N, CA, C and O atoms as CSV, one atom per row, in Angstrom:
chain,resi,resn,atom,element,x,y,z
A,1,UNK,N,N,-65.712,31.550,-5.223
A,1,UNK,CA,C,-65.539,30.193,-5.714
A,1,UNK,C,C,-65.244,30.233,-7.211
A,1,UNK,O,O,-65.881,30.979,-7.956
A,2,UNK,N,N,-64.299,29.448,-7.638
A,2,UNK,CA,C,-63.939,29.368,-9.053
A,2,UNK,C,C,-65.122,28.795,-9.838
A,2,UNK,O,O,-65.866,27.951,-9.339
A,3,UNK,N,N,-65.278,29.268,-11.067
A,3,UNK,CA,C,-66.388,28.768,-11.874
A,3,UNK,C,C,-65.974,28.380,-13.289
A,3,UNK,O,O,-66.819,28.024,-14.110
A,4,UNK,N,N,-64.658,28.450,-13.579
A,4,UNK,CA,C,-64.215,28.050,-14.908
A,4,UNK,C,C,-62.749,27.681,-14.899
A,4,UNK,O,O,-61.985,28.101,-14.030
A,5,UNK,N,N,-62.367,26.875,-15.899
A,5,UNK,CA,C,-60.969,26.569,-16.158
A,5,UNK,C,C,-60.451,27.625,-17.125
A,5,UNK,O,O,-61.180,28.049,-18.021
A,6,UNK,N,N,-59.204,28.057,-16.958
A,6,UNK,CA,C,-58.566,29.026,-17.843
A,6,UNK,C,C,-57.214,28.498,-18.290
A,6,UNK,O,O,-56.553,27.777,-17.542
A,7,UNK,N,N,-56.790,28.850,-19.508
A,7,UNK,CA,C,-55.479,28.436,-20.001
A,7,UNK,C,C,-54.962,29.466,-21.007
A,7,UNK,O,O,-55.699,30.333,-21.475
A,8,UNK,N,N,-53.687,29.341,-21.318
A,8,UNK,CA,C,-53.035,30.177,-22.320
A,8,UNK,C,C,-52.723,29.289,-23.523
A,8,UNK,O,O,-52.131,28.220,-23.372
A,9,UNK,N,N,-53.114,29.725,-24.695
A,9,UNK,CA,C,-52.893,28.956,-25.922
A,9,UNK,C,C,-51.390,28.914,-26.215
A,9,UNK,O,O,-50.741,29.960,-26.219
A,10,UNK,N,N,-50.828,27.731,-26.459
A,10,UNK,CA,C,-49.394,27.654,-26.757
A,10,UNK,C,C,-49.053,28.330,-28.091
A,10,UNK,O,O,-49.838,28.307,-29.040
A,11,UNK,N,N,-47.868,28.927,-28.132
A,11,UNK,CA,C,-47.405,29.576,-29.362
A,11,UNK,C,C,-46.186,28.872,-29.947
A,11,UNK,O,O,-45.752,29.183,-31.056
A,12,UNK,N,N,-45.629,27.905,-29.180
A,12,UNK,CA,C,-44.467,27.159,-29.651
A,12,UNK,C,C,-44.728,25.663,-29.581
A,12,UNK,O,O,-45.455,25.184,-28.711
A,13,UNK,N,N,-44.126,24.938,-30.509
A,13,UNK,CA,C,-44.132,23.480,-30.490
A,13,UNK,C,C,-42.997,23.001,-29.581
A,13,UNK,O,O,-42.144,23.791,-29.179
A,14,UNK,N,N,-42.991,21.724,-29.266
A,14,UNK,CA,C,-41.946,21.169,-28.399
A,14,UNK,C,C,-40.560,21.269,-29.017
A,14,UNK,O,O,-39.561,21.232,-28.298
A,15,UNK,N,N,-40.482,21.396,-30.346
A,15,UNK,CA,C,-39.166,21.541,-30.999
A,15,UNK,C,C,-38.707,22.993,-31.063
A,15,UNK,O,O,-37.650,23.288,-31.622
A,16,UNK,N,N,-39.507,23.911,-30.486
A,16,UNK,CA,C,-39.146,25.325,-30.475
A,16,UNK,C,C,-39.721,26.122,-31.625
A,16,UNK,O,O,-39.686,27.353,-31.596
A,17,UNK,N,N,-40.247,25.459,-32.635
A,17,UNK,CA,C,-40.855,26.153,-33.768
A,17,UNK,C,C,-42.194,26.757,-33.393
A,17,UNK,O,O,-42.833,26.332,-32.431
A,18,UNK,N,N,-42.611,27.743,-34.154
A,18,UNK,CA,C,-43.886,28.417,-33.906
A,18,UNK,C,C,-45.066,27.519,-34.273
A,18,UNK,O,O,-45.010,26.760,-35.241
A,19,UNK,N,N,-46.131,27.618,-33.485
A,19,UNK,CA,C,-47.389,26.952,-33.829
A,19,UNK,C,C,-47.989,27.711,-35.008
A,19,UNK,O,O,-48.077,28.939,-34.983
A,20,UNK,N,N,-48.399,26.981,-36.033
A,20,UNK,CA,C,-49.002,27.602,-37.214
A,20,UNK,C,C,-50.491,27.234,-37.280
A,20,UNK,O,O,-50.947,26.301,-36.618
A,21,UNK,N,N,-51.226,27.983,-38.086
A,21,UNK,CA,C,-52.662,27.752,-38.237
A,21,UNK,C,C,-52.937,26.292,-38.574
A,21,UNK,O,O,-52.276,25.710,-39.435
A,22,UNK,N,N,-53.906,25.711,-37.898
A,22,UNK,CA,C,-54.309,24.327,-38.142
A,22,UNK,C,C,-53.637,23.306,-37.253
A,22,UNK,O,O,-54.092,22.165,-37.171
A,23,UNK,N,N,-52.546,23.698,-36.575
A,23,UNK,CA,C,-51.889,22.744,-35.678
A,23,UNK,C,C,-52.718,22.493,-34.426
A,23,UNK,O,O,-52.679,21.399,-33.863
A,24,UNK,N,N,-53.463,23.491,-33.991
A,24,UNK,CA,C,-54.365,23.332,-32.847
A,24,UNK,C,C,-55.782,23.506,-33.356
A,24,UNK,O,O,-56.129,24.551,-33.907
A,25,UNK,N,N,-56.606,22.471,-33.170
A,25,UNK,CA,C,-58.005,22.526,-33.600
A,25,UNK,C,C,-58.960,22.629,-32.424
A,25,UNK,O,O,-60.163,22.806,-32.618
A,26,UNK,N,N,-58.446,22.520,-31.218
A,26,UNK,CA,C,-59.250,22.604,-30.007
A,26,UNK,C,C,-58.431,22.154,-28.823
A,26,UNK,O,O,-57.208,22.036,-28.899
A,27,UNK,N,N,-59.123,21.903,-27.723
A,27,UNK,CA,C,-58.478,21.489,-26.479
A,27,UNK,C,C,-59.290,20.379,-25.841
A,27,UNK,O,O,-60.469,20.203,-26.151
A,28,UNK,N,N,-58.659,19.633,-24.952
A,28,UNK,CA,C,-59.347,18.580,-24.221
A,28,UNK,C,C,-58.975,18.711,-22.753
A,28,UNK,O,O,-57.800,18.684,-22.388
A,29,UNK,N,N,-59.999,18.852,-21.920
A,29,UNK,CA,C,-59.815,18.845,-20.469
A,29,UNK,C,C,-59.955,17.421,-19.978
A,29,UNK,O,O,-60.825,16.687,-20.447
A,30,UNK,N,N,-59.114,17.018,-19.044
A,30,UNK,CA,C,-59.210,15.703,-18.427
A,30,UNK,C,C,-59.412,15.871,-16.940
A,30,UNK,O,O,-58.723,16.674,-16.309
A,31,UNK,N,N,-60.348,15.125,-16.364
A,31,UNK,CA,C,-60.634,15.216,-14.933
A,31,UNK,C,C,-60.690,13.832,-14.313
A,31,UNK,O,O,-61.147,12.871,-14.932
A,32,UNK,N,N,-60.219,13.751,-13.081
A,32,UNK,CA,C,-60.285,12.488,-12.354
A,32,UNK,C,C,-60.475,12.780,-10.873
A,32,UNK,O,O,-60.093,13.844,-10.385
A,33,UNK,N,N,-61.059,11.839,-10.173
A,33,UNK,CA,C,-61.132,11.821,-8.714
A,33,UNK,C,C,-60.415,10.564,-8.276
A,33,UNK,O,O,-60.935,9.462,-8.448
A,34,UNK,N,N,-59.220,10.714,-7.709
A,34,UNK,CA,C,-58.410,9.556,-7.381
A,34,UNK,C,C,-57.790,8.997,-8.652
A,34,UNK,O,O,-57.775,9.664,-9.686
A,35,UNK,N,N,-57.287,7.790,-8.577
A,35,UNK,CA,C,-56.682,7.182,-9.754
A,35,UNK,C,C,-55.294,7.728,-10.033
A,35,UNK,O,O,-54.713,8.430,-9.206
A,36,UNK,N,N,-54.777,7.405,-11.189
A,36,UNK,CA,C,-53.401,7.753,-11.552
A,36,UNK,C,C,-53.343,9.008,-12.402
A,36,UNK,O,O,-54.216,9.251,-13.235
A,37,UNK,N,N,-52.300,9.805,-12.184
A,37,UNK,CA,C,-52.067,10.990,-13.009
A,37,UNK,C,C,-51.982,10.576,-14.474
A,37,UNK,O,O,-51.408,9.537,-14.799
A,38,UNK,N,N,-52.549,11.383,-15.344
A,38,UNK,CA,C,-52.516,11.086,-16.771
A,38,UNK,C,C,-53.643,10.188,-17.240
A,38,UNK,O,O,-53.773,9.934,-18.438
A,39,UNK,N,N,-54.464,9.700,-16.310
A,39,UNK,CA,C,-55.612,8.857,-16.633
A,39,UNK,C,C,-56.865,9.639,-16.260
A,39,UNK,O,O,-57.092,9.926,-15.084
A,40,UNK,N,N,-57.677,9.985,-17.251
A,40,UNK,CA,C,-58.815,10.860,-17.014
A,40,UNK,C,C,-60.114,10.218,-17.478
A,40,UNK,O,O,-60.403,10.203,-18.675
A,41,UNK,N,N,-60.907,9.682,-16.537
A,41,UNK,CA,C,-62.173,9.046,-16.900
A,41,UNK,C,C,-63.179,10.027,-17.510
A,41,UNK,O,O,-64.043,9.632,-18.292
A,42,UNK,N,N,-63.060,11.315,-17.144
A,42,UNK,CA,C,-63.951,12.324,-17.707
A,42,UNK,C,C,-63.124,13.263,-18.576
A,42,UNK,O,O,-62.204,13.920,-18.089
A,43,UNK,N,N,-63.452,13.322,-19.856
A,43,UNK,CA,C,-62.792,14.271,-20.756
A,43,UNK,C,C,-63.844,15.170,-21.368
A,43,UNK,O,O,-64.970,14.753,-21.638
A,44,UNK,N,N,-63.450,16.415,-21.578
A,44,UNK,CA,C,-64.335,17.434,-22.132
A,44,UNK,C,C,-63.627,18.039,-23.341
A,44,UNK,O,O,-62.527,18.575,-23.207
A,45,UNK,N,N,-64.236,17.959,-24.504
A,45,UNK,CA,C,-63.654,18.543,-25.704
A,45,UNK,C,C,-64.122,19.983,-25.866
A,45,UNK,O,O,-65.311,20.283,-25.759
A,46,UNK,N,N,-63.169,20.862,-26.123
A,46,UNK,CA,C,-63.440,22.273,-26.393
A,46,UNK,C,C,-63.075,22.476,-27.861
A,46,UNK,O,O,-61.897,22.461,-28.217
A,47,UNK,N,N,-64.067,22.663,-28.701
A,47,UNK,CA,C,-63.862,22.610,-30.145
A,47,UNK,C,C,-63.204,23.846,-30.757
A,47,UNK,O,O,-62.810,23.804,-31.922
A,48,UNK,N,N,-63.074,24.926,-30.024
A,48,UNK,CA,C,-62.514,26.146,-30.595
A,48,UNK,C,C,-61.003,26.221,-30.383
A,48,UNK,O,O,-60.529,26.076,-29.256
A,49,UNK,N,N,-60.242,26.446,-31.461
A,49,UNK,CA,C,-58.786,26.575,-31.310
A,49,UNK,C,C,-58.367,27.891,-30.667
A,49,UNK,O,O,-57.193,28.073,-30.345
A,50,UNK,N,N,-59.311,28.813,-30.475
A,50,UNK,CA,C,-58.999,30.096,-29.843
A,50,UNK,C,C,-59.568,30.220,-28.438
A,50,UNK,O,O,-59.443,31.270,-27.808
A,51,UNK,N,N,-60.191,29.159,-27.942
A,51,UNK,CA,C,-60.770,29.189,-26.591
A,51,UNK,C,C,-59.669,29.290,-25.546
A,51,UNK,O,O,-58.601,28.696,-25.692
A,52,UNK,N,N,-59.940,30.045,-24.497
A,52,UNK,CA,C,-58.998,30.173,-23.385
A,52,UNK,C,C,-59.665,29.887,-22.047
A,52,UNK,O,O,-59.071,30.129,-20.997
A,53,UNK,N,N,-60.909,29.367,-22.071
A,53,UNK,CA,C,-61.590,29.014,-20.827
A,53,UNK,C,C,-62.752,28.073,-21.121
A,53,UNK,O,O,-63.216,27.962,-22.256
A,54,UNK,N,N,-63.205,27.403,-20.071
A,54,UNK,CA,C,-64.387,26.543,-20.143
A,54,UNK,C,C,-65.109,26.648,-18.815
A,54,UNK,O,O,-64.516,26.407,-17.764
A,55,UNK,N,N,-66.386,27.007,-18.852
A,55,UNK,CA,C,-67.188,27.116,-17.639
A,55,UNK,C,C,-67.431,25.741,-17.021
A,55,UNK,O,O,-67.658,24.769,-17.741
A,56,UNK,N,N,-67.386,25.657,-15.701
A,56,UNK,CA,C,-67.723,24.398,-15.029
A,56,UNK,C,C,-69.128,23.971,-15.431
A,56,UNK,O,O,-69.380,22.783,-15.632
A,57,UNK,N,N,-70.049,24.932,-15.550
A,57,UNK,CA,C,-71.446,24.618,-15.862
A,57,UNK,C,C,-71.624,24.033,-17.275
A,57,UNK,O,O,-72.669,23.450,-17.565
A,58,UNK,N,N,-70.636,24.178,-18.146
A,58,UNK,CA,C,-70.715,23.639,-19.506
A,58,UNK,C,C,-70.257,22.190,-19.584
A,58,UNK,O,O,-70.401,21.552,-20.626
A,59,UNK,N,N,-69.708,21.665,-18.494
A,59,UNK,CA,C,-69.180,20.308,-18.490
A,59,UNK,C,C,-70.308,19.308,-18.264
A,59,UNK,O,O,-71.119,19.467,-17.352
A,60,UNK,N,N,-70.351,18.282,-19.103
A,60,UNK,CA,C,-71.378,17.255,-18.994
A,60,UNK,C,C,-70.717,15.888,-19.010
A,60,UNK,O,O,-69.893,15.620,-19.884
A,61,UNK,N,N,-71.057,15.009,-18.061
A,61,UNK,CA,C,-72.033,15.231,-17.002
A,61,UNK,C,C,-71.544,16.286,-16.020
A,61,UNK,O,O,-70.345,16.529,-15.890
A,62,UNK,N,N,-72.503,16.909,-15.327
A,62,UNK,CA,C,-72.186,17.981,-14.388
A,62,UNK,C,C,-71.236,17.484,-13.297
A,62,UNK,O,O,-71.354,16.355,-12.820
A,63,UNK,N,N,-70.303,18.340,-12.915
A,63,UNK,CA,C,-69.388,18.009,-11.827
A,63,UNK,C,C,-70.150,18.019,-10.505
A,63,UNK,O,O,-70.916,18.944,-10.235
A,64,UNK,N,N,-69.946,17.004,-9.692
A,64,UNK,CA,C,-70.579,16.936,-8.385
A,64,UNK,C,C,-69.583,17.414,-7.343
A,64,UNK,O,O,-68.396,17.556,-7.634
A,65,UNK,N,N,-70.061,17.664,-6.125
A,65,UNK,CA,C,-69.171,18.098,-5.047
A,65,UNK,C,C,-68.031,17.107,-4.878
A,65,UNK,O,O,-68.238,15.894,-4.917
A,66,UNK,N,N,-66.833,17.630,-4.690
A,66,UNK,CA,C,-65.666,16.783,-4.482
A,66,UNK,C,C,-64.420,17.457,-4.998
A,66,UNK,O,O,-64.465,18.573,-5.516
A,67,UNK,N,N,-63.299,16.762,-4.848
A,67,UNK,CA,C,-62.013,17.269,-5.304
A,67,UNK,C,C,-61.591,16.512,-6.552
A,67,UNK,O,O,-61.657,15.284,-6.600
A,68,UNK,N,N,-61.161,17.252,-7.552
A,68,UNK,CA,C,-60.767,16.706,-8.835
A,68,UNK,C,C,-59.326,17.094,-9.141
A,68,UNK,O,O,-58.846,18.143,-8.713
A,69,UNK,N,N,-58.653,16.241,-9.881
A,69,UNK,CA,C,-57.378,16.589,-10.503
A,69,UNK,C,C,-57.720,16.829,-11.962
A,69,UNK,O,O,-58.459,16.052,-12.565
A,70,UNK,N,N,-57.181,17.911,-12.537
A,70,UNK,CA,C,-57.523,18.275,-13.907
A,70,UNK,C,C,-56.268,18.625,-14.692
A,70,UNK,O,O,-55.293,19.122,-14.130
A,71,UNK,N,N,-56.299,18.367,-15.983
A,71,UNK,CA,C,-55.215,18.720,-16.894
A,71,UNK,C,C,-55.840,19.077,-18.228
A,71,UNK,O,O,-57.021,18.820,-18.463
A,72,UNK,N,N,-55.036,19.672,-19.102
A,72,UNK,CA,C,-55.521,20.057,-20.426
A,72,UNK,C,C,-54.455,19.726,-21.459
A,72,UNK,O,O,-53.264,19.685,-21.151
A,73,UNK,N,N,-54.902,19.490,-22.690
A,73,UNK,CA,C,-53.964,19.300,-23.791
A,73,UNK,C,C,-54.539,19.923,-25.051
A,73,UNK,O,O,-55.750,20.095,-25.189
A,74,UNK,N,N,-53.642,20.256,-25.963
A,74,UNK,CA,C,-54.031,20.779,-27.280
A,74,UNK,C,C,-54.398,19.604,-28.169
A,74,UNK,O,O,-53.764,18.549,-28.121
A,75,UNK,N,N,-55.431,19.799,-28.981
A,75,UNK,CA,C,-55.882,18.780,-29.913
A,75,UNK,C,C,-55.614,19.274,-31.332
A,75,UNK,O,O,-55.789,20.458,-31.618
A,76,UNK,N,N,-55.204,18.401,-32.196
A,76,UNK,CA,C,-54.953,18.738,-33.593
A,76,UNK,C,C,-54.475,17.502,-34.319
A,76,UNK,O,O,-54.674,16.386,-33.838
A,77,UNK,N,N,-53.853,17.676,-35.458
A,77,UNK,CA,C,-53.308,16.521,-36.174
A,77,UNK,C,C,-52.358,15.695,-35.292
A,77,UNK,O,O,-52.297,14.473,-35.419
A,78,UNK,N,N,-51.622,16.367,-34.400
A,78,UNK,CA,C,-50.786,15.691,-33.404
A,78,UNK,C,C,-51.140,16.271,-32.037
A,78,UNK,O,O,-50.790,17.413,-31.738
A,79,UNK,N,N,-51.835,15.485,-31.201
A,79,UNK,CA,C,-52.230,15.969,-29.878
A,79,UNK,C,C,-51.002,16.180,-29.003
A,79,UNK,O,O,-50.023,15.440,-29.100
A,80,UNK,N,N,-51.062,17.202,-28.145
A,80,UNK,CA,C,-49.956,17.448,-27.218
A,80,UNK,C,C,-50.033,16.492,-26.036
A,80,UNK,O,O,-51.005,15.755,-25.878
A,81,UNK,N,N,-49.004,16.517,-25.217
A,81,UNK,CA,C,-49.038,15.806,-23.940
A,81,UNK,C,C,-50.001,16.555,-23.015
A,81,UNK,O,O,-50.374,17.695,-23.292
A,82,UNK,N,N,-50.399,15.910,-21.922
A,82,UNK,CA,C,-51.223,16.572,-20.912
A,82,UNK,C,C,-50.382,17.604,-20.173
A,82,UNK,O,O,-49.183,17.407,-19.980
A,83,UNK,N,N,-50.996,18.688,-19.765
A,83,UNK,CA,C,-50.342,19.700,-18.937
A,83,UNK,C,C,-50.111,19.132,-17.535
A,83,UNK,O,O,-50.535,18.019,-17.223
A,84,UNK,N,N,-49.446,19.900,-16.720
A,84,UNK,CA,C,-49.371,19.566,-15.294
A,84,UNK,C,C,-50.785,19.606,-14.731
A,84,UNK,O,O,-51.633,20.363,-15.203
A,85,UNK,N,N,-51.029,18.784,-13.719
A,85,UNK,CA,C,-52.356,18.756,-13.112
A,85,UNK,C,C,-52.541,19.911,-12.130
A,85,UNK,O,O,-51.595,20.391,-11.506
A,86,UNK,N,N,-53.793,20.333,-12.021
A,86,UNK,CA,C,-54.200,21.261,-10.974
A,86,UNK,C,C,-55.290,20.575,-10.166
A,86,UNK,O,O,-55.937,19.645,-10.648
A,87,UNK,N,N,-55.489,21.028,-8.955
A,87,UNK,CA,C,-56.539,20.491,-8.096
A,87,UNK,C,C,-57.669,21.505,-7.997
A,87,UNK,O,O,-57.432,22.688,-7.754
A,88,UNK,N,N,-58.881,21.043,-8.183
A,88,UNK,CA,C,-60.055,21.918,-8.051
A,88,UNK,C,C,-61.063,21.216,-7.148
A,88,UNK,O,O,-61.293,20.013,-7.267
A,89,UNK,N,N,-61.656,21.988,-6.247
A,89,UNK,CA,C,-62.662,21.455,-5.348
A,89,UNK,C,C,-63.998,22.110,-5.654
A,89,UNK,O,O,-64.115,23.336,-5.661
A,90,UNK,N,N,-64.993,21.291,-5.904
A,90,UNK,CA,C,-66.357,21.753,-6.156
A,90,UNK,C,C,-67.130,21.566,-4.856
A,90,UNK,O,O,-67.181,20.464,-4.310
A,91,UNK,N,N,-67.726,22.638,-4.368
A,91,UNK,CA,C,-68.500,22.560,-3.129
A,91,UNK,C,C,-69.856,23.213,-3.323
A,91,UNK,O,O,-70.058,24.021,-4.229
A,92,UNK,N,N,-70.760,22.848,-2.464
A,92,UNK,CA,C,-72.034,23.529,-2.403
A,92,UNK,C,C,-72.940,23.375,-3.595
A,92,UNK,O,O,-73.685,24.301,-3.918
A,93,UNK,N,N,-72.906,22.240,-4.264
A,93,UNK,CA,C,-73.853,22.023,-5.353
A,93,UNK,C,C,-75.218,21.781,-4.710
A,93,UNK,O,O,-75.387,20.813,-3.968
A,94,UNK,N,N,-76.191,22.650,-4.986
A,94,UNK,CA,C,-77.486,22.518,-4.285
A,94,UNK,C,C,-78.305,21.335,-4.778
A,94,UNK,O,O,-78.153,20.860,-5.904
A,95,UNK,N,N,-79.174,20.884,-3.891
A,95,UNK,CA,C,-80.162,19.870,-4.248
A,95,UNK,C,C,-81.170,20.506,-5.188
A,95,UNK,O,O,-81.349,21.724,-5.157
A,96,UNK,N,N,-81.837,19.713,-6.027
A,96,UNK,CA,C,-82.897,20.295,-6.856
A,96,UNK,C,C,-84.074,20.713,-5.973
A,96,UNK,O,O,-84.217,20.210,-4.858
A,97,UNK,N,N,-84.907,21.614,-6.454
A,97,UNK,CA,C,-86.079,22.019,-5.678
A,97,UNK,C,C,-86.990,20.839,-5.380
A,97,UNK,O,O,-87.018,19.861,-6.128
A,98,UNK,N,N,-87.729,20.932,-4.296
A,98,UNK,CA,C,-88.701,19.886,-3.966
A,98,UNK,C,C,-90.109,20.464,-4.088
A,98,UNK,O,O,-90.282,21.668,-4.281
A,99,UNK,N,N,-91.083,19.619,-3.976
A,99,UNK,CA,C,-92.482,20.055,-4.024
A,99,UNK,C,C,-92.922,20.524,-5.400
A,99,UNK,O,O,-93.882,21.287,-5.504
A,100,UNK,N,N,-92.261,20.099,-6.444
A,100,UNK,CA,C,-92.606,20.510,-7.801
A,100,UNK,C,C,-93.903,19.822,-8.216
A,100,UNK,O,O,-94.018,18.600,-8.119
A,101,UNK,N,N,-94.877,20.603,-8.678
A,101,UNK,CA,C,-96.164,19.998,-9.042
A,101,UNK,C,C,-96.906,20.898,-10.025
A,101,UNK,O,O,-96.461,21.998,-10.353
A,102,UNK,N,N,-98.030,20.404,-10.474
A,102,UNK,CA,C,-98.928,21.153,-11.321
A,102,UNK,C,C,-100.256,21.196,-10.600
A,102,UNK,O,O,-100.708,20.190,-10.052
A,103,UNK,N,N,-100.884,22.364,-10.601
A,103,UNK,CA,C,-102.192,22.484,-9.922
A,103,UNK,C,C,-103.265,22.846,-10.914
A,103,UNK,O,O,-104.429,22.992,-10.540
């Protein structure tokens, strides 16, 4: 089962020029269940401009079982467009333990 999102940091701008230091300050993941492409009720900011992955377990609020559409964009002085969407299915999220007590 997949446990993280992965991406490749862009090296070119849309005009073909090279990305220079400071143009990317981080990334933003967008997630939705249903709804319209490009509209993401859940967004996750990744503050590192050198990050190439984000663990599912680091996302808050925690992802529940279900199918999500996800996209990513570069954040900086000028944010990029959203990437193409991918589909991810989260399954088997366990119930919390029961019978928790103090004796």
